[in-house]
C-alpha positions in Angstrom: 21.1 1.6 7.5 20.6 0.1 4.3 18.0 -1.3 2.3 19.0 -4.5 2.5 19.4 -4.9 6.2 15.4 -3.5 6.7 14.7 -6.1 3.9 16.6 -9.3 6.6 14.6 -7.4 9.5 11.2 -7.1 8.2 8.8 -9.1 8.6 7.2 -12.2 5.8 4.2 -11.3 4.7 2.1 -14.3 5.5 2.4 -13.2 9.4 2.3 -9.5 9.3 -1.8 -11.1 7.8 -1.3 -13.7 10.3 -0.6 -11.0 13.2 -3.4 -8.3 11.9 -5.5 -7.5 15.2 -7.6 -4.4 12.8 -8.1 -5.2 9.1 -7.5 -9.3 8.7 -10.8 -9.6 7.5 -11.2 -7.4 4.8 -7.1 -7.1 3.5 -8.0 -11.3 3.0 -12.1 -10.4 1.0 -9.9 -7.6 -1.2 -6.8 -10.1 -1.7 -9.8 -13.1 -2.8 -11.8 -10.7 -4.9 -9.0 -8.9 -7.2 -8.4 -10.2 -9.5 -5.6 -8.8 -11.5 -4.9 -8.0 -15.4 -3.5 -10.1 -17.7 0.0 -8.5 -17.9 2.3 -11.5 -18.8 5.4 -9.6 -20.7 4.8 -7.2 -17.6 4.7 -10.1 -15.1 7.9 -11.5 -17.3 9.9 -7.8 -17.3 9.8 -7.7 -13.3 10.5 -10.7 -12.6 13.6 -10.2 -14.9 15.1 -7.6 -12.4 14.8 -9.9 -9.4 13.2 -6.9 -7.4 11.8 -7.4 -3.9 9.6 -5.0 -1.9 9.6 -3.2 1.2 6.3 -2.7 2.7 5.7 0.1 5.2 2.7 -0.1 6.9 0.0 -1.0 9.4 -2.4 -3.0 10.3 -4.8 -0.4 11.2 -4.5 1.0 8.0 -7.5 1.0 5.5 -5.2 2.0 2.3 -2.9 -0.3 3.2 -5.6 -2.7 3.5 -6.5 -2.4 0.5 -2.8 -1.7 -1.6 -1.6 -4.7 0.7 -3.3 -7.6 -1.3 -2.9 -6.0 -4.7 0.9 -5.6 -4.4 0.7 -9.2 -3.6 -0.5 -10.1 -6.5 1.1 -8.4 -8.6 4.5 -10.2 -6.3 2.9 -13.2 -6.9 2.8 -13.4 -10.5 6.5 -11.6 -10.9 8.2 -13.9 -8.1 9.0 -10.7 -6.2 9.9 -11.2 -1.7 7.7 -9.0 0.0 7.9 -8.3 3.5 6.4 -6.1 6.1 7.8 -3.2 8.4 5.5 -1.4 10.9 5.8 2.2 10.3 5.4 3.4 14.0 8.2 1.1 15.4 10.4 2.2 12.8 9.9 5.7 12.0 13.9 6.1 11.1 12.8 3.7 7.6 8.9 5.7 7.5 11.1 9.1 7.4 12.8 8.8 4.5 9.1 8.1 2.7 7.2 11.1 4.1 4.1 12.0 1.9 4.6 15.5 0.3 8.0 15.9 2.7 5.7 15.4 5.8 2.8 12.8 6.7 3.9 9.4 7.9 1.4 8.0 5.5 1.3 4.8 4.1 1.6 1.8 3.2 4.8 3.0 1.4 6.3 -0.1 -0.8 9.9 0.1 -1.7 11.2 -1.2 -4.3 14.8 -2.9 -4.0 16.8 -4.4 -6.4 19.2 -7.6 -5.6 21.8 -5.3 -4.5 19.4 -3.8 -2.5 19.4 -0.3 -4.2 16.1 1.1 -4.6 14.4 1.1 -8.0 11.6 3.5 -7.0 8.7 3.6 -4.4 5.5 4.1 -4.1 2.9 4.4 -1.8 0.8 5.3 0.1 -2.1 6.0 -2.3 -3.0 5.8 -6.1 -3.7 9.1 -7.5 -7.2 8.1 -9.1 -7.9 7.0 -5.3 -6.8 10.3 -3.7 -9.0 12.8 -5.4 -12.1 10.7 -4.7 -11.1 10.6 -1.0 -10.0 14.8 -1.1 -13.6 14.9 -2.7 -15.0 13.4 0.0 -13.1 14.7 2.9 -13.8 18.1 1.6 -17.0 17.6 2.5 -16.8 17.4 6.3 -17.4 20.5 8.7 -14.1 21.9 10.1 -12.5 19.8 12.7 -13.8 22.7 15.3 -17.5 21.6 14.4 -19.8 19.8 17.2 -20.4 17.4 14.6 -17.0 17.0 13.1 -16.4 13.5 15.0 -19.6 12.0 13.6 -18.9 13.2 10.1 -15.0 11.9 10.5 -16.1 8.4 11.9 -19.3 8.3 8.6 -16.4 9.3 6.4 -14.0 6.4 7.9 -16.5 4.0 7.7 -17.2 5.1 3.9 -13.6 4.4 2.6 -13.5 1.4 4.5 -16.6 0.4 2.6 -14.8 1.2 -1.0 -11.8 0.0 0.0 -13.4 -3.6 0.5 -15.6 -3.7 -2.2 -14.7 -0.8 -5.2 -13.1 -2.6 -7.8 -11.7 0.7 -9.4 -10.5 1.6 -6.3 -8.8 -1.3 -6.9 -7.4 -1.2 -10.4 -6.3 2.1 -10.1 -4.4 1.1 -7.6 -2.9 -1.5 -9.5 -2.4 0.6 -12.6 -0.4 3.3 -10.4 2.1 0.9 -9.2 2.3 -0.7 -12.9 3.0 3.0 -13.7 5.9 3.6 -11.0 7.4 0.9 -11.9 7.8 1.1 -15.8 8.8 4.0 -15.1 12.1 2.9 -13.0 12.7 -0.5 -15.2 
């Protein structure tokens, strides 16, 4: 299926957020607190490209909970329509954007032009955030260890807290998305 068709069948960002079951409050918190940098020339450059965004996501995903509000602010500033596609019910699209060629990691933001052609895509995580998350994961015991489950759940709680409160994470995400877009405009 062409990206234009995926965009047409995707759901509006507002509908996605309204229907969220897992991270709705956290997503809203990030949206309310994140202050997008004053990049008027970049926003105008984006606006002139007439881009649209397909965001592959799920509401249980902590990365999506943090990254989507940042994308929405960027989209608002540059007048880019954003629509959401649920990963688990759209594997045909998801499998075209595997992380490291094997993982169905989300979110993935696909930026398409007015003709439905991909300009670039971004995701699932900013490089700086990925480094910190990897360092935190390296502290976990092996999966077979009796304390693995408890340590893993503790890590998820710590990550959720960082994702909903760490402006450095938010700014790294914004910068990463911006860099990816600028490389391809």
